[in-house]
C-alpha positions in Angstrom: 79.9 83.4 94.6 83.8 83.5 94.2 84.1 79.5 94.1 82.0 79.5 91.0 84.4 82.0 89.2 86.6 81.2 86.6 89.5 83.7 86.7 90.9 83.1 83.7 87.2 83.5 82.0 86.9 87.0 83.5 90.4 87.8 82.6 91.7 88.9 86.0 94.8 90.3 86.2 96.6 91.8 89.5 99.7 93.1 90.7 101.2 94.0 93.8 102.9 97.4 95.5 104.5 96.2 98.6 105.8 99.1 101.0 108.2 98.1 103.6 109.9 100.2 106.0 113.6 100.1 106.2 115.4 99.6 109.8 117.7 102.6 109.3 119.4 104.9 111.9 118.1 107.8 110.6 115.2 108.9 108.0 115.6 109.3 104.3 116.3 113.0 104.0 117.6 114.1 107.6 119.1 113.0 110.6 116.3 112.3 112.8 115.6 108.8 114.2 113.2 106.2 112.6 111.5 105.3 115.9 107.7 106.2 116.4 106.8 108.2 119.7 103.8 108.3 122.1 101.4 110.9 120.5 101.2 112.4 124.0 104.9 113.3 123.9 104.2 115.9 121.2 105.9 119.0 121.7 104.2 121.3 119.4 101.5 121.3 116.6 101.0 123.6 113.4 98.4 123.8 110.7 98.6 123.6 106.8 96.5 124.0 103.7 97.3 122.2 100.5 96.4 122.9 97.0 96.5 121.0 93.7 99.4 122.7 91.5 100.4 121.8 87.7 103.5 119.3 87.0 106.2 120.1 84.5 103.9 118.5 82.1 101.6 121.4 82.5 98.7 119.4 84.0 97.0 119.0 87.4 96.8 115.4 88.2 93.2 114.3 88.6 93.6 112.6 91.8 95.3 115.9 93.2 92.4 118.0 91.6 89.9 115.5 93.4 91.4 116.0 96.9 91.5 119.8 96.7 87.8 120.0 96.3 87.6 118.7 100.0 89.0 122.1 101.5 90.6 120.2 104.3 92.7 121.8 107.1 95.7 119.8 108.3 97.0 119.5 111.8 100.7 118.2 112.5 101.9 117.1 115.6 105.8 117.5 115.9 108.2 115.9 118.7 111.8 116.3 119.9 113.0 113.9 117.6 111.5 115.6 114.2 113.0 118.5 112.6 112.6 121.2 110.2 112.8 118.9 107.2 109.7 117.2 108.2 108.0 120.7 108.7 108.6 121.6 105.2 110.5 124.5 106.7 114.5 123.5 105.5 115.5 121.8 102.1 116.1 117.9 102.4 119.4 116.6 102.7 121.2 114.3 100.6 119.7 110.4 100.4 120.2 108.2 103.0 123.5 105.9 102.0 122.4 103.2 104.4 119.0 103.1 102.8 120.4 103.2 99.3 122.5 99.8 100.0 119.5 98.1 101.7 117.2 99.0 98.8 120.1 97.5 96.1 120.4 94.6 98.4 116.6 93.7 98.0 116.8 94.4 94.3 119.7 92.1 93.8 117.8 89.5 95.6 114.8 90.2 93.3 117.1 89.5 90.3 116.8 93.1 89.3 118.9 95.6 87.3 119.9 98.7 89.6 120.4 102.1 87.7 123.2 103.9 87.1 122.2 106.7 88.8 119.7 107.4 91.2 117.6 110.7 90.9 114.9 111.9 93.1 111.4 112.7 92.0 108.3 114.6 93.4 105.0 112.6 93.5 102.0 114.8 94.1 100.1 114.1 97.2 97.8 116.4 98.8 95.7 114.3 101.2 97.9 115.9 103.9 100.1 113.0 104.5 103.2 114.8 103.6 103.5 118.7 104.8 104.9 119.8 101.5 102.4 118.5 99.3 104.3 115.9 97.4 105.9 112.5 98.4 109.8 112.2 97.5 110.7 108.7 95.6 113.7 107.4 93.6 113.8 104.6 91.4 116.5 102.2 92.1 116.4 99.0 90.0 113.8 97.5 87.2 113.3 94.3 85.2 113.2 91.5 88.1 111.7 88.2 88.3 110.4 85.9 91.1 108.5 82.7 90.8 104.9 81.8 92.9 103.9 78.3 92.5 106.6 78.0 89.4 104.6 80.7 87.5 107.1 83.5 86.9 105.8 87.1 88.2 107.9 90.1 86.6 109.0 92.7 89.2 108.6 96.1 87.4 110.1 98.5 89.7 111.9 98.9 93.2 111.8 102.5 94.3 113.3 103.9 97.7 111.1 106.6 98.8 110.1 108.3 102.3 107.1 106.9 104.3 103.9 109.4 105.0 102.7 110.8 108.1 100.6 109.0 110.0 97.2 110.1 110.2 95.8 109.9 113.9 92.4 111.7 113.9 89.5 113.2 111.5 86.9 115.3 112.5 84.8 117.3 109.6 87.1 119.0 107.3 90.1 118.8 109.7 92.6 116.0 109.7 95.3 115.2 112.0 98.8 113.6 111.2 101.7 112.8 113.2 105.1 113.5 112.0 107.2 110.9 113.7 106.7 108.3 110.7 106.9 111.0 108.0 110.2 110.5 106.2 111.2 107.0 107.3 112.8 105.3 104.4 111.0 102.4 102.9 111.2 100.2 99.5 108.1 100.2 97.0 108.3 96.9 94.9 105.8 96.8 92.2 105.1 93.8 90.4 103.7 93.3 86.7 100.1 92.5 86.5 101.1 88.9 86.4 99.1 87.6 89.0 96.1 85.3 87.8 94.4 84.1 91.1 93.7 85.3 94.5 95.7 82.7 95.9 99.0 83.5 93.6 98.5 86.9 95.1 98.8 85.6 98.6 102.2 83.5 97.6 103.7 86.6 95.8 103.3 88.5 98.8 104.4 86.0 100.8 107.5 85.5 99.1 108.4 89.2 98.7 107.7 89.4 102.7 110.2 86.4 103.0 112.9 88.0 100.9 112.8 91.5 102.7 112.9 90.1 106.0 116.0 87.8 105.0 118.3 91.0 104.7 117.6 91.6 108.6 117.5 95.2 107.8 113.8 95.8 107.5 111.4 97.1 110.3 108.9 94.5 112.0 105.4 94.7 113.6 102.2 96.2 112.6 102.1 98.9 110.2 105.8 98.4 108.9 104.9 96.7 105.9 101.9 97.7 103.8 100.5 96.1 100.5 98.7 97.8 97.7 96.8 95.7 95.0 96.0 96.5 91.8 93.1 94.6 90.2 91.1 94.2 87.2 89.0 92.0 85.1 88.2 92.2 81.2 84.8 93.6 81.6 85.5 95.9 84.5 88.2 98.4 85.3 91.7 98.9 87.1 91.2 99.7 90.4 94.1 100.0 93.1 93.1 99.2 96.7 95.5 100.9 99.2 96.6 100.0 102.8 96.4 96.1 103.3 98.3 95.6 106.4 97.3 92.0 107.0 99.2 89.8 104.4 96.5 86.8 105.0 93.7 89.4 103.9 95.3 89.8 100.6 93.2 86.8 98.9 90.0 88.0 100.3 90.6 91.2 99.0 91.2 90.2 95.4 87.9 87.9 95.8 85.8 90.8 97.1 86.9 93.0 94.3 86.0 90.7 91.7 82.5 90.1 93.3 82.4 94.1 93.4 83.1 94.3 89.7 80.7 91.5 88.6 78.0 93.0 90.7 78.4 96.4 89.1 78.5 95.2 85.9 74.9 93.2 86.8 73.7 96.6 88.1 74.7 98.7 85.0 72.7 96.0 83.0 69.7 96.2 85.2 69.7 100.1 85.2 69.9 100.5 81.5 67.0 97.8 81.3 65.0 99.9 83.4 65.9 103.2 81.7 67.1 104.9 85.0 68.3 108.4 84.7 69.7 111.0 87.0 68.3 114.4 87.4 70.7 117.2 88.6 68.2 118.9 90.7 69.4 119.5 94.2 66.4 120.4 96.5 66.4 122.1 99.8 64.2 119.5 101.9 64.7 121.0 105.5 61.0 122.1 105.7 60.0 118.5 105.9 61.9 118.0 108.8 61.3 121.1 111.1 59.8 118.7 113.7 61.5 115.4 112.8 62.8 113.0 115.7 66.3 112.3 113.6 69.1 113.1 115.8 71.3 112.7 112.6 69.3 115.8 111.2 69.1 117.5 114.2 72.7 117.9 114.8 72.9 119.3 111.3 71.0 122.3 112.6 68.1 120.8 110.5 69.6 121.2 106.9 68.7 118.4 104.9 68.9 118.5 101.0 68.1 116.1 98.6 68.1 114.4 94.8 66.2 111.8 93.0 67.7 109.0 91.1 65.0 107.6 88.5 64.6 104.2 88.3 67.2 103.3 91.1 64.5 101.8 93.5 66.1 98.7 95.3 69.7 99.1 93.7 71.3 101.0 96.6 70.5 98.2 98.8 72.0 95.7 96.6 74.7 94.1 98.5 78.0 94.5 96.2 80.7 93.2 98.9 80.6 91.8 102.5 78.7 94.2 104.5 78.9 96.9 101.8 75.9 97.7 99.5 75.7 100.1 96.7 74.4 102.6 98.9 77.7 102.4 100.7 79.6 103.5 97.4 77.5 106.4 97.4 77.8 107.3 101.0 81.7 107.1 100.2 81.4 109.8 98.1 79.4 112.1 100.6 81.6 111.4 103.5 84.6 112.9 101.4 82.5 116.2 102.3 81.7 115.3 105.7 78.3 114.4 104.9 76.1 111.2 105.8 73.8 110.1 103.3 70.4 108.3 103.8 68.1 106.9 100.9 64.9 105.7 100.6 65.8 102.3 100.3 66.4 101.9 103.9 64.2 104.7 105.2 62.1 104.9 107.4 65.3 104.5 109.9 67.6 106.9 111.9 64.7 108.3 113.6 63.0 109.6 110.1 59.4 108.6 110.1 57.0 107.0 107.5 55.5 110.4 107.0 58.7 112.1 106.4 59.4 109.5 104.0 56.3 110.0 102.1 56.4 113.7 102.0 60.3 113.3 100.7 58.9 111.2 97.8 56.0 113.4 96.7 58.4 116.5 96.6 60.4 114.6 93.9 57.0 113.3 92.5 59.0 110.1 93.1 57.3 106.9 91.8 58.1 103.2 93.6 60.7 102.7 90.9 63.0 106.0 92.0 65.0 106.2 95.1 65.5 109.5 96.8 69.0 110.5 98.5 69.5 113.0 101.2 72.2 114.0 103.1 72.0 116.5 106.2 74.6 119.1 106.3 74.8 122.9 105.7 74.2 124.0 102.0 77.7 124.3 100.9 78.8 120.9 101.9 75.4 119.2 101.2 75.5 120.5 97.1 79.1 119.5 96.9 78.4 116.1 98.5 75.4 115.2 96.5 77.1 116.5 93.2 79.8 113.9 93.7 77.0 111.3 94.4 75.2 112.2 91.3 78.3 111.6 89.2 79.2 108.1 90.8 75.3 107.2 90.0 75.9 108.3 86.5 79.1 106.0 86.2 76.8 103.0 87.5 75.2 103.2 84.3 78.0 103.6 82.1 81.1 102.1 83.4 82.9 100.7 86.5 85.2 103.7 87.4 89.0 103.7 87.8 89.8 104.4 91.3 91.8 104.4 94.4 90.3 102.4 97.6 91.1 101.8 100.7 91.2 98.2 102.4 88.7 97.4 105.0 89.1 95.1 107.6 87.1 92.6 106.7 88.5 92.3 103.0 86.1 94.7 101.4 87.1 98.2 100.2 86.0 101.7 100.1 86.2 104.6 97.3 89.2 107.2 98.4 90.0 109.0 95.3 90.3 108.7 91.4 93.2 106.7 90.2 96.3 109.3 89.4 98.2 109.7 86.2 101.2 110.5 84.9 100.9 114.3 85.7 101.7 114.1 89.5 105.2 113.5 89.0 108.2 115.9 88.3 111.9 116.3 89.4 113.1 117.1 92.6 115.7 119.7 92.3 116.7 119.9 96.1 118.2 116.3 96.2 121.4 115.7 94.1 121.5 112.5 92.3 123.6 109.3 93.5 126.0 107.6 91.3 125.9 103.5 91.6 129.4 102.4 90.9 130.2 98.8 90.1 132.6 98.6 93.5 129.6 99.3 95.6 127.5 96.9 93.7 130.0 94.2 93.9 130.4 94.6 97.7 126.6 94.1 97.9 126.7 91.3 95.8 129.4 89.2 97.8 127.2 89.8 100.9 123.6 89.1 100.0 121.7 86.8 102.5 121.4 83.0 102.0 119.1 81.4 99.3 116.1 79.7 100.0 117.9 76.4 98.9 120.8 76.9 101.3 118.6 77.7 104.1 116.5 74.4 103.6 119.7 72.3 103.7 120.8 73.9 106.3 117.8 73.3 108.6 117.6 69.9 107.6 121.4 69.3 109.2 121.1 71.3 111.8 117.8 70.8 113.5 117.6 67.0 111.8 114.0 68.3 110.1 112.6 66.2 107.5 111.8 67.7 104.0 108.4 68.7 104.7 109.1 70.9 108.0 112.4 72.1 106.7 110.6 73.3 103.6 107.9 74.6 105.4 109.7 76.8 107.8 112.5 77.8 105.3 109.9 79.4 103.0 107.9 81.0 106.1 108.1 84.6 106.3 109.1 83.7 110.1 112.3 81.9 109.4 114.5 84.5 111.4 112.3 84.3 114.4 112.5 80.1 114.1 116.0 80.5 114.3 116.1 83.2 117.0 113.7 80.9 119.2 115.9 77.9 118.7 119.1 79.6 119.6 117.6 81.2 123.0 116.0 77.9 124.1 117.9 74.8 123.4 115.0 72.3 125.3 112.3 73.3 123.1 111.0 70.8 120.9 111.9 71.9 117.1 108.9 70.4 115.8 106.6 72.4 118.0 108.3 75.9 117.0 107.8 74.9 113.2 104.7 74.0 113.4 103.5 76.8 115.6 105.0 79.7 113.4 103.4 78.0 110.4 100.2 75.6 110.8 99.0 76.9 114.1 98.9 80.5 112.9 97.5 79.5 109.6 94.9 77.2 111.9 93.7 80.3 113.9 92.7 82.5 110.9 89.5 80.8 110.1 88.6 81.3 113.8 88.6 85.2 113.1 91.9 85.7 115.1 94.0 88.3 113.8 97.3 86.9 113.9 99.1 90.0 112.4 98.9 91.6 115.6 101.2 89.1 117.0 105.2 90.3 117.2 108.3 88.5 117.6 108.5 89.2 121.4 104.8 87.4 121.8 106.8 84.0 120.6 109.8 84.7 122.1 108.2 85.1 125.7 105.9 82.0 125.1 108.5 79.8 124.2 110.8 81.2 127.0 108.1 80.6 129.4 107.4 77.0 128.1 111.3 76.2 128.5 110.6 76.6 132.3 107.6 74.4 132.2 105.5 77.4 133.3 102.5 75.8 131.1 102.1 72.7 128.6 103.0 72.8 125.0 99.2 72.0 124.2 98.3 75.4 125.5 100.4 77.4 122.8 97.2 78.0 120.4 94.9 78.9 123.4 97.7 81.6 124.2 98.4 82.9 121.1 94.7 83.5 120.7 94.7 85.4 123.8 97.4 87.5 123.0 96.3 88.2 119.4 93.3 89.8 121.0 94.9 91.5 123.8 98.7 92.3 122.1 99.4 94.7 124.8 99.5 92.0 127.6 102.4 89.9 128.8 102.6 86.4 128.5 102.9 85.9 132.0 99.4 87.8 132.2 97.8 85.7 129.6 99.1 82.7 131.4 97.2 84.0 134.4 94.0 85.1 133.0 93.6 81.8 130.8 94.1 80.0 133.9 97.0 78.0 133.3 99.1 79.2 136.5 99.8 76.1 138.6 101.8 75.3 141.9 104.1 72.2 141.3 103.4 71.2 144.6 99.7 70.9 144.1 100.2 69.4 140.9 102.3 66.4 142.8 99.6 65.9 145.4 96.9 65.7 142.9 99.0 63.1 140.9 99.8 61.4 144.0 96.0 61.0 144.8 95.0 60.0 141.5 97.5 57.1 142.1 96.6 56.2 145.7 93.1 55.7 144.4 94.3 53.4 141.6 96.8 51.2 143.6 94.7 47.8 142.7 94.9 48.9 139.4 98.7 49.6 139.4 99.4 46.0 141.2 97.5 44.5 138.5 99.1 46.2 135.4 102.3 47.2 137.1 104.4 49.6 134.7 101.7 49.4 131.9 99.2 51.2 134.4 101.3 54.6 133.6 99.3 55.2 130.5 96.0 54.9 131.2 96.8 57.1 134.5 98.4 59.9 132.5 95.0 60.1 130.5 93.3 60.9 133.8 95.9 63.1 134.9 95.8 65.0 131.2 92.1 65.6 131.8 93.0 67.8 134.8 96.3 69.4 133.7 96.3 69.4 129.9 98.0 72.6 129.0 98.8 73.4 132.4 102.0 71.7 132.9 104.2 70.1 130.0 103.0 66.2 129.2 106.7 64.8 129.6 107.0 66.3 133.1 103.8 65.0 133.7 104.7 61.3 132.4 107.9 61.3 134.7 105.8 62.4 137.7 103.3 59.8 137.2 106.2 56.9 136.4 107.6 58.0 139.6 104.8 57.2 141.5 103.6 54.1 140.4 107.1 53.0 141.0 106.8 53.8 144.7 103.2 52.0 144.8 104.8 48.7 143.0 107.9 49.0 145.6 105.3 48.8 148.4 104.9 44.9 147.8 
């Protein structure tokens, strides 16, 4: 569907929020290290409850109010590397000076204007990701500019903030977090809504990633950089999609959100055409399921409650994103209260019989045009879940809700909470402001990383790359890794390294390979093994594929499991047998026999041994045969 969409016609606007962890020695407001821990190493845990409170404006933020309805219990795991600041038992200390300098460096690379004085603010967050119920954030710079495909994109703000605790488990109304990540400094870079196509969104994210990595002061690896995307179309609404860890998924997420909003607009028109309506009558349906075979209902103790959506028949089964139907949207709301949702568009299923479905419909006097929605849960939870479902169903007839959504691995998204408003921010009184003097800024300016143009020229001179390859790797987010590989292994062909870090990784994505799971050490080890002729360069894509699926394994193990391990003595014997079998051919063709014989050898050994080494052995064996005369 997206191929037919004119993005300018639908009024697509998008902006990015990039959250990048900084590789500082200590956390933002204490002296704890910024290293993540094995969760089994937790030394103790504690429990908290959070509630929404008014900001200095006298208002309760709508997103915080919604979170408070879920009445969750939060469990926090602590370590010998976390302290009372993370526990919210001790006031925060001063802003980390090292983190301030790194954030100023990034701001200057983005042509931004640093503020004269950095003030820390509190941002209300009561999803449990911060023990104190808010996240501390500080504005560092404004009014930047970058270019993607020669199209200017404004950078509105750069903030320095503390990372959230890591969510590690959830069951019912209980949620578990780990405090090792809480407080790690990160920069939040927000662009203006100047992005007009999904492809441009990807390029802006790539450019921001390249600038961040060019500092050499940011963390690497899965989870250290997260992208949020704000998306709207003219007839729709602004939606924020959070937690995109795979940079290459950004384009798909933008495309799928466009499709979702267009489908919801079409559903709204269809529902209004039908005269659909929502009845706010929640009925106890437990009696219908006293003898049910449904394990879902049995697990709830037989408690079932439901509502009827008049005129909604077939609507809940309508696909609005890949692997997501409108029923999935409603299920998101029920799930926030720990309740699963089922509806007559998909029943009988889940062990519910056709007779039980008919009795459901009769209870509501439902016609073939109506849809009955049920949840299996105890009364209080079921009623909260169904009220949320009814509100979302009413929205479907009026408008596309402004909301925050969670990115899913396939490029779709799921509901999280309403969009937050200005009421969530208020001053942090425990952290003193930090003055940014000209002398400090001058010192940072004079030590900024090299520009792209300079790096491009340096690569052409040092590695003798042509314009295309130099441009490709100089712009690539892995440029620092490229230099590290070339500095470490002098006998590796530079073109192979460039194409592996650019073209090969791109070519693996359509095959469903998640290249984001590959880390720097994987590439270093691959080229380290290749430098010792442990396998042939043709096998690099296969090894990358294998490691992307099993990143915890070593390159040596990958070589073994793929079947690339060889004994060079056996290789020489194989070549010798091939040459001996073709002696007449060799005597006829002379030295020109090497090429055809290489074809036979490569059929047996492609990817297992470097081609140049095989060519050398074959040439030597051919010479020996020719000398026999």
